[in-house]
C-alpha positions as CSV (number, residue, x, y, z in Angstrom):
1,M,11.2,-8.9,-30.0
2,Q,11.6,-11.9,-27.7
3,H,9.5,-11.9,-24.6
4,K,11.2,-12.2,-21.2
5,E,9.5,-14.0,-18.3
6,I,9.0,-13.2,-14.7
7,L,7.0,-14.5,-11.8
8,I,5.4,-12.3,-9.1
9,I,4.2,-13.8,-5.8
10,T,1.9,-11.5,-3.8
11,N,-0.6,-11.7,-1.0
12,Y,-2.8,-9.0,-2.6
13,F,-4.0,-8.5,-6.2
14,P,-7.1,-7.0,-7.9
15,P,-10.0,-7.2,-7.6
16,E,-8.9,-6.5,-4.1
17,S,-8.5,-2.8,-3.3
18,G,-5.9,-0.9,-1.4
19,A,-2.3,0.2,-1.7
20,A,-0.7,-3.2,-1.8
21,S,-3.0,-4.5,-4.6
22,N,-2.6,-1.3,-6.6
23,R,1.2,-1.4,-6.2
24,I,1.5,-4.9,-7.5
25,N,-1.0,-4.3,-10.3
26,S,1.1,-1.3,-11.5
27,M,4.2,-3.4,-11.4
28,V,2.6,-6.2,-13.5
29,N,1.5,-3.6,-16.1
30,G,5.0,-2.1,-16.1
31,F,6.5,-5.4,-16.9
32,Y,4.0,-6.1,-19.6
33,K,4.7,-2.7,-21.2
34,N,8.4,-3.6,-21.2
35,N,7.9,-6.8,-23.2
36,Y,7.7,-9.3,-20.3
37,T,5.4,-12.2,-20.0
38,V,4.2,-12.2,-16.3
39,S,3.0,-15.0,-14.1
40,V,1.2,-13.9,-11.0
41,V,0.6,-16.1,-8.0
42,C,-1.8,-14.9,-5.3
43,P,-4.5,-16.1,-3.0
44,F,-8.2,-16.0,-3.8
45,P,-9.3,-12.4,-3.2
46,N,-10.5,-11.7,0.3
47,Y,-9.1,-8.4,1.5
48,P,-10.1,-6.3,3.4
49,D,-13.3,-8.1,4.5
50,G,-11.7,-11.4,5.4
51,K,-14.1,-13.4,3.2
52,T,-13.3,-15.0,-0.2
53,F,-15.1,-12.9,-2.9
54,K,-18.3,-14.6,-4.1
55,D,-17.1,-15.4,-7.6
56,Y,-14.0,-17.3,-6.3
57,R,-15.5,-19.6,-3.7
58,G,-15.6,-23.4,-3.9
59,S,-12.2,-24.2,-5.5
60,I,-8.5,-24.6,-4.5
61,L,-6.9,-23.3,-7.7
62,K,-8.0,-21.0,-10.5
63,K,-5.8,-20.3,-13.5
64,T,-6.7,-17.6,-16.0
65,E,-5.0,-16.2,-19.1
66,E,-4.6,-12.4,-18.9
67,P,-3.2,-9.9,-21.3
68,F,0.0,-9.7,-19.2
69,G,0.4,-13.5,-19.0
70,T,-1.0,-16.1,-16.5
71,L,-2.8,-15.5,-13.2
72,F,-2.8,-18.3,-10.6
73,R,-5.1,-17.9,-7.6
74,L,-4.5,-20.4,-4.7
75,W,-6.6,-21.5,-1.8
76,I,-6.4,-19.5,1.4
77,W,-8.4,-19.7,4.7
78,P,-9.3,-16.0,5.0
79,T,-10.0,-14.0,8.1
80,K,-10.1,-10.4,9.4
81,S,-9.8,-11.5,13.0
82,K,-7.6,-9.3,15.3
83,N,-6.4,-12.5,17.1
84,K,-2.7,-13.1,16.2
85,F,-3.1,-16.9,16.3
86,V,-6.1,-16.8,13.9
87,R,-4.2,-14.4,11.5
88,L,-1.2,-16.7,11.7
89,L,-3.3,-19.7,10.6
90,S,-4.6,-17.7,7.7
91,M,-1.1,-16.8,6.5
92,I,0.1,-20.4,7.0
93,S,-2.8,-21.6,4.8
94,F,-1.7,-19.6,1.8
95,S,1.9,-20.5,2.6
96,L,1.1,-24.2,2.3
97,S,-0.8,-23.6,-1.0
98,L,2.2,-21.6,-2.3
99,M,4.7,-24.3,-1.3
100,I,2.8,-27.0,-3.2
101,F,2.5,-24.7,-6.2
102,L,6.2,-23.9,-6.3
103,I,7.3,-27.5,-5.9
104,F,5.1,-28.9,-8.7
105,K,4.8,-26.0,-11.1
106,K,7.5,-24.9,-13.6
107,T,8.0,-21.2,-13.1
108,P,10.3,-18.4,-14.6
109,K,13.9,-18.0,-13.5
110,K,13.3,-14.5,-12.0
111,V,10.7,-13.9,-9.3
112,V,9.5,-10.8,-7.5
113,I,8.3,-11.6,-4.0
114,Q,6.1,-9.2,-2.1
115,Y,7.2,-8.9,1.5
116,S,5.2,-8.7,3.9
117,P,3.3,-10.8,5.2
118,V,6.4,-12.4,6.8
119,F,5.3,-16.1,6.6
120,V,4.2,-15.7,3.0
121,G,7.5,-13.9,2.1
122,F,9.6,-16.5,3.9
123,T,7.8,-19.4,2.3
124,A,8.3,-17.9,-1.2
125,V,12.0,-17.0,-0.6
126,F,12.8,-20.4,1.0
127,W,11.3,-22.4,-1.9
128,T,12.5,-20.2,-4.7
129,T,16.0,-20.3,-3.2
130,F,15.8,-24.1,-3.1
131,L,14.7,-24.0,-6.8
132,R,17.6,-21.7,-7.6
133,K,15.6,-18.7,-8.8
134,K,16.8,-15.1,-9.0
135,I,14.9,-13.3,-6.2
136,I,13.7,-9.7,-6.2
137,L,12.3,-8.9,-2.8
138,N,9.8,-6.0,-2.7
139,V,9.8,-4.7,0.9
140,S,6.9,-2.4,1.5
141,D,6.6,-2.7,5.3
142,L,9.2,-3.6,8.0
143,W,7.6,-6.5,9.7
144,P,8.0,-7.5,12.5
145,L,9.2,-4.0,13.5
146,A,6.0,-2.3,12.3
147,G,3.9,-4.8,14.3
148,L,6.0,-3.9,17.4
149,E,5.5,-0.1,16.8
150,M,1.7,-0.5,16.3
151,G,1.4,-2.6,19.5
152,L,0.3,-5.7,17.6
153,L,3.5,-7.6,18.6
154,Q,5.7,-7.8,21.7
155,K,9.4,-8.8,21.9
156,G,9.8,-12.4,22.8
157,F,10.0,-15.8,21.2
158,Y,7.5,-15.2,18.4
159,Y,9.0,-11.8,17.6
160,N,12.5,-13.4,17.4
161,I,11.3,-16.1,15.0
162,L,9.8,-13.4,12.7
163,S,13.0,-11.4,12.9
164,K,15.0,-14.5,11.8
165,M,12.6,-15.1,8.9
166,E,13.0,-11.4,7.9
167,K,16.8,-11.7,7.9
168,F,16.7,-14.9,5.9
169,C,14.6,-13.2,3.2
170,Y,17.1,-10.3,2.9
171,K,20.1,-12.6,2.8
172,K,18.8,-14.8,0.1
173,S,17.6,-12.0,-2.3
174,H,19.5,-10.9,-5.3
175,L,17.9,-7.5,-5.5
176,I,15.9,-5.7,-2.7
177,L,13.3,-3.0,-3.3
178,G,12.4,-0.7,-0.5
179,Q,9.6,1.9,-0.6
180,S,11.4,4.3,1.6
181,E,14.9,5.4,2.6
182,E,14.2,4.2,6.1
183,I,13.5,0.7,4.9
184,L,16.7,0.6,2.9
185,T,18.6,1.9,6.0
186,H,17.0,-0.8,8.1
187,I,18.0,-3.6,5.6
188,Q,21.6,-2.3,5.5
189,S,21.8,-2.9,9.3
190,F,21.7,-6.6,8.6
191,E,24.9,-6.3,6.6
192,I,23.2,-7.3,3.3
193,N,25.4,-7.7,0.3
194,S,22.6,-7.7,-2.3
195,P,22.0,-4.4,-4.2
196,L,19.2,-2.2,-2.9
197,F,16.8,0.0,-4.9
198,L,14.5,2.7,-3.8
199,Y,11.1,1.8,-5.3
200,R,8.4,4.3,-4.3
201,N,4.7,3.5,-4.5
202,Y,4.2,5.9,-7.4
203,P,0.7,5.4,-9.1
204,D,0.3,4.4,-12.7
205,F,-2.9,5.8,-13.9
206,Y,-4.0,8.4,-16.5
207,T,-3.6,12.0,-15.1
208,P,-7.2,13.3,-15.0
209,Q,-8.3,16.8,-16.0
210,L,-8.8,18.8,-12.9
211,N,-12.0,20.5,-11.8
212,I,-10.6,24.0,-11.2
213,D,-13.5,26.0,-9.7
214,E,-13.5,28.7,-7.1
215,V,-13.2,27.2,-3.7
216,K,-16.7,26.9,-2.2
217,N,-17.7,28.0,1.3
218,E,-17.5,24.4,2.5
219,I,-14.1,22.8,2.5
220,K,-14.2,19.0,1.8
221,I,-11.5,16.9,3.4
222,V,-11.4,13.4,2.1
223,Y,-10.0,10.1,3.3
224,A,-9.9,7.2,0.9
225,G,-8.4,3.9,1.9
226,L,-8.3,1.1,4.4
227,L,-10.2,1.7,7.6
228,G,-7.8,-0.2,9.8
229,V,-6.2,0.1,13.2
230,A,-3.1,1.7,11.9
231,Q,-5.0,4.5,10.2
232,G,-7.0,5.4,13.3
233,L,-10.0,6.9,11.5
234,Y,-12.4,6.0,14.2
235,K,-10.4,7.8,16.9
236,I,-10.0,10.8,14.7
237,C,-13.8,10.9,14.0
238,S,-14.5,10.5,17.7
239,D,-12.1,13.1,19.0
240,I,-12.2,15.8,16.3
241,T,-15.1,18.1,15.7
242,F,-15.5,19.4,12.2
243,T,-17.0,22.9,11.8
244,K,-19.9,23.7,9.7
245,N,-17.6,25.0,6.9
246,I,-15.3,21.9,6.9
247,S,-16.5,18.4,6.4
248,L,-14.8,15.0,6.4
249,H,-15.7,12.5,3.6
250,I,-14.7,8.8,4.0
251,Y,-14.3,6.1,1.4
252,G,-13.1,2.6,2.0
253,S,-13.7,-0.4,4.2
254,G,-11.8,-2.4,6.9
255,P,-11.9,-3.5,10.5
256,E,-13.2,-0.1,11.7
257,T,-16.0,0.1,9.2
258,E,-18.9,-0.7,11.5
259,L,-17.6,1.6,14.2
260,I,-17.4,4.5,11.8
261,K,-20.9,3.7,10.5
262,M,-22.3,4.0,14.0
263,L,-20.8,7.4,14.6
264,K,-23.4,10.2,14.4
265,K,-21.4,13.4,14.3
266,P,-22.1,16.5,12.2
267,N,-20.1,17.0,9.0
268,I,-18.7,13.4,8.8
269,Y,-19.9,11.4,5.8
270,Y,-19.2,7.7,5.1
271,Y,-19.7,6.3,1.5
272,G,-18.3,2.8,1.7
273,A,-15.8,1.3,-0.7
274,I,-16.1,2.1,-4.4
275,E,-14.1,1.2,-7.5
276,R,-10.9,3.1,-8.0
277,E,-11.8,4.8,-11.3
278,L,-15.1,6.1,-9.8
279,L,-13.3,7.0,-6.6
280,H,-10.9,9.3,-8.5
281,K,-13.8,11.1,-10.0
282,E,-15.2,11.7,-6.6
283,L,-11.9,12.9,-5.2
284,L,-11.6,15.5,-7.9
285,N,-14.6,17.3,-6.3
286,C,-12.8,17.5,-2.9
287,D,-10.4,20.1,-1.6
288,I,-8.0,18.4,0.7
289,G,-6.7,14.8,0.9
290,F,-6.2,13.4,4.4
291,V,-3.3,11.0,5.2
292,P,-3.4,9.8,8.8
293,L,-1.7,7.1,10.9
294,I,-2.4,6.5,14.6
295,N,1.4,6.2,15.3
296,R,4.6,6.9,13.4
297,I,5.7,3.7,11.8
298,Y,9.4,3.5,10.9
299,G,9.8,2.8,7.2
300,S,6.2,3.7,6.2
301,V,5.5,6.2,3.5
302,P,1.8,6.1,2.7
303,S,1.2,5.7,-1.0
304,K,-1.8,8.1,-0.6
305,I,0.7,11.0,-0.8
306,F,1.5,10.1,-4.4
307,E,-2.0,9.2,-5.5
308,L,-3.6,12.3,-4.0
309,S,-1.0,14.6,-5.5
310,R,-1.5,13.0,-8.9
311,L,-5.2,14.1,-8.6
312,G,-4.0,17.6,-7.6
313,L,-5.3,17.5,-4.0
314,P,-3.4,19.4,-1.3
315,I,-2.5,17.0,1.5
316,L,-3.2,17.2,5.2
317,Y,-0.5,14.8,6.5
318,F,-1.0,13.4,10.0
319,A,1.3,10.3,9.9
320,G,4.9,11.3,10.7
321,G,8.1,9.8,9.4
322,E,9.6,10.2,6.0
323,G,6.3,11.2,4.4
324,E,6.6,14.6,6.3
325,D,9.7,15.5,4.3
326,I,8.1,14.5,1.0
327,V,5.1,16.8,1.8
328,T,7.2,19.7,2.9
329,D,10.0,19.4,0.3
330,N,7.5,19.3,-2.6
331,N,5.1,21.9,-1.1
332,L,2.2,19.4,-1.2
333,G,0.2,20.6,1.8
334,W,0.4,20.7,5.6
335,N,2.1,18.5,8.3
336,I,0.4,17.9,11.7
337,P,2.6,16.0,14.2
338,V,1.4,12.4,14.3
339,A,-1.1,11.6,17.2
340,D,-1.2,15.3,18.2
341,Y,-5.0,15.6,18.2
342,E,-5.0,19.1,19.7
343,K,-3.0,20.5,16.8
344,L,-5.2,18.7,14.4
345,Q,-8.3,20.2,16.0
346,F,-6.6,23.7,15.9
347,F,-5.9,23.2,12.2
348,I,-9.6,22.4,11.5
349,D,-10.9,25.3,13.7
350,S,-8.5,27.9,12.2
351,F,-8.6,26.8,8.5
352,S,-9.8,29.2,5.9
353,K,-10.2,28.8,2.1
354,D,-7.5,31.4,1.7
355,M,-5.0,28.8,2.8
356,L,-5.7,26.9,-0.4
357,V,-4.6,29.8,-2.7
358,D,-0.9,29.0,-2.5
359,L,-1.5,25.3,-3.1
360,S,-3.1,25.3,-6.5
361,K,-4.3,21.9,-7.8
362,N,-2.4,22.5,-11.0
363,N,0.9,23.1,-9.3
364,I,0.5,20.0,-7.1
365,Q,-0.4,17.8,-10.1
366,T,2.6,19.2,-12.1
367,V,5.0,18.4,-9.2
368,S,3.5,14.9,-9.0
369,K,4.0,14.2,-12.8
370,N,7.5,15.5,-12.8
371,R,8.9,14.1,-9.5
372,F,6.8,11.0,-8.9
373,S,7.0,9.4,-12.3
374,F,6.2,5.7,-12.4
375,E,7.6,5.3,-15.9
376,K,11.0,6.8,-15.1
377,Q,11.3,4.8,-11.9
378,F,10.3,1.6,-13.7
379,D,12.8,2.1,-16.5
380,S,15.6,2.2,-13.8
381,F,14.1,-0.8,-12.1
382,I,14.1,-2.9,-15.3
383,K,17.8,-2.1,-15.8
384,K,18.5,-3.4,-12.3
385,I,16.6,-6.6,-12.9
386,E,18.3,-7.3,-16.2
387,S,21.7,-6.9,-14.5
388,I,21.2,-9.7,-12.0
């Protein structure tokens, strides 16, 4: 069978960890399984620590042949600074590398562009439009709106520039993917004529055998992911007291890592970042998966909902938005109103292992396999791509 070709431009890719990297990696594997030859363009890995990984330092371009096709890693000036200007310079550095690459390198006719970051997405859309490519825009966050809601941006000249870039990206795309219904509703407000497609962040990994044992006296709540400002783990750890029968176990890294390390509170344990496969084995020994955000972010549906349910973990959801309906409608766990720390503390204080009886790991995993199927979603996605 003749192979088809596609290009994917993304700011995140393995060996980086996190939802964005996992999402694009699953998409690449999906294309490969559907007889596509894939070219991936991304920066040298640096997330979430803001430093280029050791094995990738000292060059401006690295090309490798992978089972799925070809991987191009481009130079970036990385940073994890909270300063908006410094972060902007980092995004511009990769945007310049990307611009040079697209001008001088022959690439496939169809291209998937990960949006956000805004500057990277805009650069990719601008030059692929100039080169007359068919653009599939993968919108996972509503920047700059999300930045406004998290208090990272304020309305004004800079915000207006980002909004114009956002609108340009939507207008020039031939197919737009949104990870939530709210994202698609937002995009429709720009009077976009391009077709829209709901593309959830469903995980693509082997469904593990569950450890079904009697619930022990100690209930283990686990958080695994980015330790960033938006997740608010440091504030939660500071404000919430975990009883002797309920403990919080944290895996991951990010801007709040050092703050969390310095906390000396009973029943809170930090393990650092570990590889995804090993992480899944550790999560199977926990009782509840924790999904927090410090504020409700319009358009956001944390991918942890789908990953944790695939592992059979009941979910303690503390993030608001569309994710609340997904947890409730599929009987995946409990919703605590976002930023309501009193209700979160009450939940911890009043929790008993009997509350886990109606939320069996087997039932949750079955729901996940049936309703959050990566394969079924990707089959529909491929049909959309082949129609443009």
